[in-house]
KOLTOR-268034 format. One record per atom (N, C-alpha, C, O, CB): x, y, z. Coordinates in pm, whole numbers, plus 50000, padded with zeros to 5 digits. Glycine has a CB too. Layout:
XYZ...
This chain:
818968653445351818608665745432819498676145443820548674045504818318662745556819218690245384820158700545374820188706245530819508701645622819698711945254821088716545538821388721445688819968729945730819598729845848822948732845696819168737445622818198744645644816838734145692816028737045781818038753445514816828722345616815778716045665816078709745792815148708445873815308707145575817358705345825817598702045947817218709646054816558705446149818688700245955817698722546037817378735346153815788736546171815228738246279818018752246094815208735546055813668737146081813098724546167812168725746247812818737945931813768712046142813098697746199813368704146350812358706246417814048679346151814438706846397814918709946526814008719546607813528717346718816258715546513813848731246525813148744646572811718737646608811058740546708813058758546440811318727646504809778725546528809838714846645808828713546715808858719546381810888707646669810788698046812810808706546913810168703847015811988687246842811458716746903811728725747036810398733147046809948733447160813128737347024809728738646960808448743846960807398734247034806648736947127808058746446818807558722746968806518711547048806888706847202806018701447270806508696546958807958708847244808208711147376807768722547446807108721747549809368710647391808098732947397807368747647443805978745247440805378748047544807668761047341805218740047332803748737647350803078729747471802118732247544803358730747235804018718447464803738710447558803778717147703802768718347773804598699547544804918721047735804938730247868803888739747888803258740047994806148738647876803618748447783802428755247807801058753447825800228760947876802388760747743800898737647756799708733347790799538727447933798528728648002799358724647696800738720447967800978718548099800598729148226799928726348326802268716448094801188740848195800978752248271799658756248281799308760448391801678762148226798568755748159797508759948181796628750948260795748754348339797088763448073797018738048225796368727348330796528727548497795728724148584796958713848290797658731848504798258733048659799148745248677800378745848686799208719748701798228755048680798558768848690799348769848819800228778448817797278778148688799218762248941799868763249048801328757749027802198760649110799118756949150801568751348938803138747548909803708752248797804618746548736803398733748897803148763948762803678774448620805108779748684806028772748726802368791348576805028793448679806188799848673806768799448821807878804648838805978814048614806128793848929806878796149068807348784749134807638785249254806038802749167807488772349052808308762349102807548752749171808148742849214809308767449183806088754149193805418745049279805558730449256805288726249144804108747949276805918722549345806028707949306804578701349239803408704549257806448699449449805128692049163803778685549079803258675849193803768664849213804198675548914802168681049268801628668649335800318664049281799678673049227801468670949483799838653749282798758645949223797458652549276797378654449397798868630349263796458656049196795388661549267794168650749253793898643849154795038676449206793668651049347792288643549352791448644249237791228655649197791448648449460790918634449171789888638749040788818630349081789128619549132790428635048868787758632849070786398624649122786168618648961786468624448857784798636749203785598606648975785268600248832784108610948798783478617748880784698581748834783968610848656782968619348589781888609848590781988597848566783338624948441780658617148626779298610548603779008608548444779338615848351778088619948671778188594648443778088593048307776938601448246775888603448308777948578748278777148605548139775868613448071774808607748060774868596448012775988617747946773388613348101772268605248124771698602547986771668612147910771258611948220771238590647941770808586847805769378589347803768678591647902771138572147766768968588447667767798590447658766848602247719767348608347814767508580547688765658605847683765128618647692764898621247848764818610847914763798619847605764798632347913764808637048040763388632948094762438632048017765118652348044763288630248232762058628848272761208637648261761638648848291762008626048369759748637148219758678646948196758958655548062758308665948048758578656648325759818652047972759948659747863760758671147876760708680547796758808663147822761458670847970762168685347995763638686147923763998677647841762388688048170764398696647961765508698347903766628688447973766438685248090765808713047907767458685047922768348676047941769168683448075769308695648072769198672947798769698675648192770228686148302771178695748264771118707648296770858679548414772458688348165773438699348110772778713748071773418723748102774128693447975771658714848010770898728147979770298735348094770378747548111769768725547884769568725148190768788732848300769988737748382769728749348414767638723148394770988734648422771758737148520773498739548465774438732448502771478724948618773568750048381774898750448324775748753548439775378759748538775058760748208777158747748415778218752548516779588751048429779748742748339778228742648667780498760148471781808762648423782248747748441781748740848529782708774648506783078743648365783998732148355784878733148483784988723248555784898732548216785268740348501786338745648652785478745248792785918741548901786938765348638784278749248767783338749448871783078738348914783368734449027782268754848847782358730248808782138713848808782828707248865782428700648961782178707348704783998707048824785508697648867785558700449019785308691449098787238704048781785888712849061785858719149192784898712049266785328703849346785548733849189783478713749253782278709949304782288692849335781868687449437781158714849196782818687149233782678672549245784038665949316783888655449379782428666449093785098670949308786308665249344786258667749523785808678249569787678673449253786668659049593786778659949730787718669349771788528673249688787058648149785787758674549908788568684549943789798676849992789838667650074787918694250044791148684849897792148681349942792588681050099791918687350181792788687649877793728673350137794268673550268794908687150281795498692450187795258661850294794788692250395795468703150432796968700850453797718710650453794858708150545797398689250470798948688450507799528687850369800618693150344799428674350606798758680950271799308683450131799088699350072799708702449970798538672450028798438706550118798258718150034799778726250116800738730850054796358727050054799618726150255800768731150309802248727050281803208734150309800578729550426802318715650226803688709450167803888715650028804978718549980803638692150152802738717349972802898725049826803498739049856804608742149813801348727249741802768747049928803028760350002804438759750016805018768649954802298762350147805078752750072806408752650129807438747350005808648748350021806418742450269806928742049890807598739149792807658750449728808558749149646807198729249725807158761449719807238774349633808378780249687808618782749805805968784349637809378783349538810418791449559810238803549632809208810049613810918794149450811208807749723810988821649814809788823849869809228813849914811178834049742809188835349878807898839449913807648836650089806578835450149806828830549811809188836150148809218835250286808028842050384807368835450464810488840750316807898854650364806948865550452805508858950431804708856850523806968883850384805238855350263803898850050224803508838350286802328836450317803808847650088804658827950313804258814750381803898817750494802838813050534805208804450393804648825850574804388826250712803008834150746802478833050857805608832750780802528841350652801288846850681800098837250649799028836650710801168859550607800478830150547799368817350513799258809950604798138805450627799628808050405800368806150687800468797250801799508801950879798438796250900801748796450871799928814850933799328823051041797858822551024797178820751125799828837751039797298823950910795858824950861795258810950882794078810150916795748829750700795998799550864795458788250853795138784051014794068779251052796428778850767796238787051095795958785851251794708793551296793718788451349797208791651337794858804951269793708815051313792178809951265791258810551347794048830651239791968805251138790758796351100790578785551189789528784351254790888790450964791598776751199791348762851280790888767651434789908762851492792928752351287791568775351476791398777551604789938785051615789238780351704792628785451659789438794551549788358800451526786988792351509785858795651547788648807451425787398780751440786558770951429786418762851534785318757851556786808764551334787438760351612787418751751743786498757651840785808751451921788848750651812786558772051823785828782251934784498777351908783868771251995785968800351911783948780151768782698776851756782078763851788780928762751832782478779251650783008752451760782788741951797782258737251944781438728751976783738737851765783158747352030782898746452174781768755852212781378756852328784168749652257781438760152150780328773152206780618783352270779868789452347779388769852290782208786752230782628799252305782378810952180782238807552063784428798052369782338826752229782038834652138783278837552032784478836052054781538846152205782728841551924783748846251813783768857051767782768863351802783738840451711784428862751704784388878751631784478869651474785028859051443786178893651681783628879651395783468876351258784838877351182785488887651194782418885451195785238867751111786518864951058786478870150910785718864450832786858849451071787028877450880787048884550730788168877950661789268880250709787318901950729788128870450563789308862950498789578872150361790488869250284788888845450460788708883250338789208889350216790508895150214790898900350319788388898950178791418895150093792818899150128793088908750037792268911749949793888888350125794478915450051794938923049948796458917949908797388918049989794868938149991796548914549805797978909149754798738921049665798208925949565797748894549650800018924949714800668936649660801938931549629802448923649708800728948949753802598935249514803618933549443803938933449301802998933449222803888925649478805178933249256805268932649124804828919649024804758908149069806528935549111804608922048913804178910148824805208899548857806338901048902804148913748658804448886148817805648876248809805838871948967806538861848967807158884148739805478875649101805818871149195805088862149262805318860449381806088878649249804098854949196803358844349266802028848949295801298839749331804028840149393801558858449291799978863949344798918855949335798118852949424799428875549272798948850749168797748844149147797898829949169796938822149173797258846749018799258826449184799458810949211799068809449360798378799649386801108805249183799428818449470798948816049583797508818949613796898812449698799688821949659796888830049533795508828949533794758816449505793768813249571795118837249454795188810349419794658796049368794978786549484793998779349504795438790349220795798784449553796308775549634795438781149780795028772949863798088775849630795238795149795794388798549908792938794749899792248793149999794448812449929792498793349779791218788249757791068773849787790068769849847790838790749625792078765349747792048753249768792028750049935791238741849983793178747949691792918757050008793248757350165791748759050217791298750850298794398771350219790998769450172789908773450221788778762350211787998760250303789618785550157788768755550093787778746550100788198733750174787298725950206787328743949968789688730350209789938720050263789518723250432789108714450509791408716250223789708735950465788958739250587787728740050603787278742350715789218748950628786938738350501785438738750509784888750050500783698750250532784938733950616785558763650454785278775350466784468779350321783468786450318786568782850503784998774350221784338775450094783918758650037784518748150060785468784149985782658760949954782038746149913782688743549790782498731749759780338745249890783448750449700783998745249588785708747049594786408736949586783288752649463786228758749607787478760649615788138765649459789358765249445788028747449675787498769049377787828772449263788498787349268788558793849373786658770949181788978791949143789488806749155789098810749015789268803848914791228809149193788498823949020787838832148914788668843148915788578851049009786338836048934789638845548808790478856148759789638867448669789208864948556791638849348672789468880048736789228889048631789898902448647790618905148744787818890748616789648909848558790528923748600789398934548526788348930648475792488924748518789768946548529788688956748495787958956248383786918962948381789148968448489788308948948274787608946548150786708937048202785528940048185788448941648026786908927948252785908917148313784758918748390783838910648406786498909748387784928932248445783838937748513783218950548511782348953648591784058936448614783728959548402783218971948371782728972448231783378969648130784178981948395781558976348239781008975948096781058992048057781648999948129779328968848089780358996347929780429010147884779109015047898779029026647858780949011947744777999010147942776779014747972776199014648107776459005548185776029008847900775329025548141774669025448276774259013248315773709007148224773559033748286774319007448421773588994648447773918981848400773338971648439772458995848410775078982048294775518969948236776798965848319777138954048306775808971748079777598974548409778368969348472777918961548590778668952648628779118977648492776828963648654776528957948792775978941748718776018931248783775098969048900775598942548603775248929648546776478920148495776308908748452774328932548430777468925248504778618919048428779668915348558780428905748567779328930948302779448924948643780108922548778779498910048854780198901748911779938935548869778128909648850777188899348919777648883748839777778873548907775288904448887777798883848736778138872648622779318867148699779358856648764778558878548449780348876748678781828871548766781808867148910782528858648962782888883448777780788874848968780588866349128779828856549140779818849949244780038873849239778948853349025778368841549049778918828049000778478816949030777228843149006780058831048910780968820548884782038817348989782708806948990781598823548763782118827449079783268826449204782598820949291783228813349365783938839649269781158822349315780608817249448780938803149478780928794549390779118818549453781258800449619782048787349645783538786449651784118776649697781728778449546784278799649592785728801749587786138813449612785808820349709786268798749477787108817149501787878829449520787608838249405787808834149291789378826849534787158850249428787248860349305788438869549322788568877049419785888869749292789418868349209790768871149212790558884649110790268883348991791848857449159790708896149166790838907949091792048915249081792518923549159790008915949132792588910048946794018916748916794138932248883793408937048797794628909548792794798937648932795138953748900793628961248942793078969548870795618956748702793188957449053791908963449111792048977849123791038984949125791548957749249793188982649132793088998849133792479003349011791619012149015794519006249144792828998248906792169000448765790779006348799790349015848733792008985748673790059000648904788379003048894788249016448941787209022648921787338992348993789189021549002788929036449033789299045548894790469047448859789939041349172788319050148833788259057748712788909071548736789049077248844786799059048665789269075648621789799091748640788739100848630788869111848683790869096948529787579097648562786469108048536785139101948594784779090248603786289111348369784489114048634783169111948684782459102748636781959094948716782469121448676782229101148504781529091248393781879077048426781139067748394782039094248234782969075448489783559064048485782759052248552782139055548653784789066148539782669039648517781859030948597782119021748652781329012748683781109027248556783719022448684784659013848798783919013248932783929003049001786219021448831783259024648969782599023149110781369016049123781059009149221782309035849167780579018149006779479008548995780058992849032779418985449105778859009548836781188989348979781718974348973782068973549129781758963449191783188970948858782708984449194783178985449336781878983849419781918976949521783968999749369780838989349385779818990349504779018974149464778368968949554778589007549493779098967749341778548956249321779528946249393779038936849456778308953949174780878947949387781598935449444781368937049606781298926349668783368935149399781258948749678780898952149836779658946849863779578940649968780838967949875778648947749793777258940249796777558923349801777148915349886776308944649644778148921449719778288906949689779118899649826778688889349879779218905149533780328906849872780798906449963780298902050093780758893350166781138914949959778968911750114777968911750229777218900850205777328891350281777068924050245776358900250098775568888750064775988874550073775178865650096775248890149947777208872650057777718858950045778938855950144779978849550130778158856549896778528861550225779978862450357780508848350372781718846450373779428867850546779678838650382779868825150402780388819050285780778807850320778708818950443780598820750162780938811050065781488819949954781328816249837779708801450022782138831649979782798837649894783928848049941783718857450018781878842849818785238844649879786528851849930786898861349797786978858349678787898839749975787078872949861787908882249710789198887449773789398892249885786878899149636790048885049668791478889549681791868899149547792098896449429792508875449691791828910849617792488921149514793898922349496794678918249582792138933949545794268927149401795968924149372796438933049289795718936449195796388910149305797778938749305798298950049199799328952849277799658946849380797348963649156799988964749211801458970649264801068977249438799938979049483802108986449130802108979149492802078980149617801498996949646800488998249714803588975849673801919004349612801429016749640800019020049553799249028649596802589026849610799789014549459798289017749380797319009649457796219014449484798179012749206797628999049490796668993249587796528998449723795398998349771796958980149604797469003049792797499009049924796349024449894795479027649974799419012849972796559029849801795799042149769794279038549751793329044849797796389049049635794229024149653792919019649607792089015349735790989020749740793079007549500792349007849826791859003649967791409013050034790299012550087792758997950049792329024650045791899034650130791229048850073791149059950126793059037450206790879045049973789919054749852788389052449924787599061849922789959046749646788039040149984786529035149999786599033650140787649028750181786039020549917785789036450219785439032050356784929016350331785269007550409784209042550429784289014250243783689000050224784718989250196784538977550230782688999850106785738993350137786998984950096787718985050201788258974250224787828989549979787988995750295788758996350422788438986450502789228977950542788609007850494787058987150533786418977950651786358962350606786098953650689784778983250689786618959550475786238946350444787628937950378787578925850357784918947250338788788945750349790118940550311790868947050446791068959050464790728946250142791158938350516792198939350646793448929950638794148928150737791408934950789793708923950517794708912050544795618915750444794938915650341794148896150529796728918850415797618925250337798858915350341799628913650436797888940150388798888909150213800188899450187801108906250055800708907249938799588881650141802378910250108803288914850011804038905949962804528897950041804048923950051804328904649829804938895049756806558902349713806658910249618803848890949621807458899349776808718906349730809378900249604809108888349584809758906249844810168906149519810978902549419811778891549423812298889349533811658911249394812038883749329812728873149342814258877049350814598886649280812368864249235815268870649429816388872649431817278863649288816878853649228816688869149579818328870049270819048862249141819098844749175818898836349088820908869049121819368841849306819588828749333818248821449301818188811849224820068826849476817058827349372815618822449343815128820849197814498811649145814668831949406815568831549149815308832448990816008818448943815318809848886816118847748909817308816648967817888804048896817248791948928817028782848848819288801748927816908792449077816238778449109814738776049028814278764749014815958777849284814148786448984813008787748923813268782648801812608772748768812488800148922814298788148705814948781548573815428766948595815448759548497816278790148523815778762448709816318749448706815038739948754815148727848737817698748448804814028744448804812888735548820811708736048683810708728948673812178740548968812128745448595811498745648456812478734448375811898727948289811548762748382813548732348391814338725948329813898710048379813568701348298815788731548357813948708248506813328695648544811968691748514811698679748510813398694648669810938701748488809428697448452809648696048303809188685548259808118709248494810188703348220810598701948067811268687348031811008681547925811738714248029812198681848134813188669848095814188675948046814598668947953812748659347994814928686648060815948691748041817148690248134816808687848250815628702348024818388690948114819458688948203820308701748176820788703148064820228674848180820528711348277821318723448279822788720148311823098717048426820738733448382823738720648206825048716948248825498724448359825178736148376825968718148146826398716848451827008724348543827818737048514827878744948608827738716348601828318739848423829118750948396828328761248309828918770748257830398746348328826898759148295826118769848233825288776248357824758787248348825128763848109825238767748477824388772648559824648788348622823818797148645824348762648657826158788148640826228804448686826148815348558825878827148576827808807548769826428809248422825868817148320824438825248333824138837148322825788808348215823588811448366822148814448367821668825648471820818834448454821408801348397822528822648594822208830848715822678845048677821978853948725822938825148853823818849248595824248860248584823408866348476823048878048486825598859848566823048858148361822018865948290820688869348339820088878948290821788860048182820138861848437819058863948498819198877548585818208884648592818728851848573820218880948642820628889748734820808902548645820568913748689821908884848813821188900348536821258914248435820318916848374820358927948320822148914948334819008908248351817868911148282816998914748380816068921948343817378900748199817048911148520816078914448635816498931048692815948936848785816308901448772817488935748614817618950348698816498958848722816458966448819818508959748631815428957748625814098962248655812978953048691812238949748599813698968948552812728948148817812118934848818810528937648765809788927948747812218927748981810088950148744808748953948703808638950748567807718943748524808428968248725809628956148487809558952148336810298937348297810208933148182810318964648247810948930848387811348919148358810248908548378809948899948295812478916948430809768909948484808478903048537808898886548607808408875448585807288901448389810048891348701810148880348816810378866948738811218863648654808688879348916809388860948792809438847048735808738842848564808968833048493808598838648854807888853948543807568856248391808768857048330809038849348238806748869048356809598865848371810708868948295811708856248299812618857948219811358882248350811798844648366812578833948373812038823048277812688812848251812678829648511810888825448229810278815848126810678822448006811078815547912808668813448133810608836947995811088841547835812448837647832812718831147731811008858747793813718839947935815088836847915814958820547895815748815947813816098842148047814328813947940814318798547913813938795547781814548787247713813398790948003812818802547737812528798247603813578802447490813818794947396811188803547569814208815547506815168819847440816518810147417817108807347313815418831447503816748806647541817928794547541817458782647479818368776647423818418789847689816128776047468815608766647401815918767747231816228758847152814168767047440815678784947206816008786047049817198782947026817508776246927815838798746985818288788647135819548788847107820018775047081820698772346982820238795247208819588764447186819688752347166819338744347037819978734746993819118748747254818248749846985817688741446844818848749146745819468741346672815618745246786819168762346735820188764846651821538758246644822168755246542820368776046665821878756546764823188748246794822958733046733823698728346647823508747546970822058727346779821618715946723821468712146560821868701346518820498715346780820948720546488820258722846363821678719846263821568714646152819458740146353822718723146308823818720746221824588707046240825708704946193824758731846238823808697446318824408684746338823858674746252822648675546228824288680646471824608664246196824018655146115823158645446200822208640246142825048648246036823358642446324822728631846411822428641146542823248648446600823818617346442821138639246574820968645946712820078635946782818958632846743820268661646708820768630346906820408620046998819238624747078818818636047053821568616247088818588616847183817798623347278818568629647385818048638947445816878614547332819718625847417820458633747509820678648247461820478658147531821748627247535821078648347343821478660747295819998670147288820098682347295822298658347142818978665147278817718672947302817368677447432816578686847441816668665847263817808672447529817328674947691818738682347736818738684247858816918657747800819708686047684820888692247757821128705847700821348709147584822208683547746821028713047808821498728847771823008731447831823538729147939820348741247851823458737647703825118741247742825138756047787824258764547803826308739447598826488755947799826978771747849826898779847699826638791847699828908772347928827138773047583827148778947461825768786147437825628797547394827468768647358824708776747475823288779647442822988792647533822268801347484822228766247476823468794347655823368804547750824048817747698823538828847713823988799647880825328815247631825958827747583825208831747465824858843547462827468826247550824858824047362824288826447261822888835747303822658846947258824128813047191822128829547386820878838347442821218854247474820498863847447820328831147591822568854647542822978867347567823608874347466824118885447485823708867547667823628868147349824278875847219825748874647211826378881447130823978891747220826348866047293827658863647300828138847547245827298838647234828008866647448829348845647219829908835247198830918828447297831668835447366830348837447094830928818447302832128812747414833238814647346833498813247227832108796547463834148819547474835588821147427836498819047553836088814347660835848836347357837738822947528838548823847630838518833547760838958831647874839528825447571837708846847695837628857247751836358856247854836018866347916837618867547649835658843847872834388843347949834658840448088835288830348118833438833047895834178849448187834408843748321833858830248340832808826748287833848852448423834668821348428834098808648479832578809748540832098819348599835078803248591831938796448506830648797848548830578799348733831298793748816829838784248482829558807848749829148812048893830078819848955830028821749077828898800948983831098825748870832078837148916831858849548864831578850648745833428834648885831948859448939831348873648898832438880048820833548879948872830918883549029832308885348709833448891648641834138903148708835098908548653833018896048516
């Protein structure tokens, strides 16, 4: 086997690893970019498909009551233990202020329910929220966890998260936006409707149909107060202007959670978690170089994408590892799991040499 074939083989092996990581992330979004611990989720046994024709010659149950796979699984699975969900929250990297606010909200809901149980008067509890911050700071992950927490508390019947943006709500013709929005709301009933970049619903022209979507969402929030939570997310200033642009939005969204950008140390910890989940070992003398690379790349958190940028850096280093291993005659399992300082330097466009600063030491 010549060097080119060997290099192609190593690259294919690395691509398979990346594909496996991606598929795992899609199945378990809570454990994707933000380093949530891989806690086992309760899975209810799937009911056997009915055999033979349906009663009275009707259509099969799967045709008469279609449901999304996500919604069906959330409805079938028993609620998770609140203690387990709180431990998962605590396992996220960073997000100290967000964790505190979530714990405060859990305590508020629990005491509210106790007052109801004891026949004491209670005020109406609005759980709709605004998540603000740069991309890659964990907004979707925390929203998904909040849906599961609310189900554990008995507030939501299913606990699924349905994520949409302007394109998922707004159509190009009069009357179609309300129908499109209703479809998204129906899918989210029993869980959380997560609207990413919600400020985009405020159109720049009088002919824009974004207001029609806003009106439909506000109506759904009123009609389904007992089994729907809406979380609107986006950049800080834009979300503030969006919420205060409409009295209906102001009255319904009164909980604001701000997601801070990650520090270089937190980004490094996210990188290390990606290594552990992918069965990679980051050599000790490479860790400081990774931290410095992440700090350099993260000069503009919005363009870097915080934890999403960590994923990109991680995959670049995997490619450099593949290039290094491709020139070897024999590659062991240990070789495939080890990330070295040379791999990190190559990802920076540098080569290891005497002039490099020691790992973890600022030049």
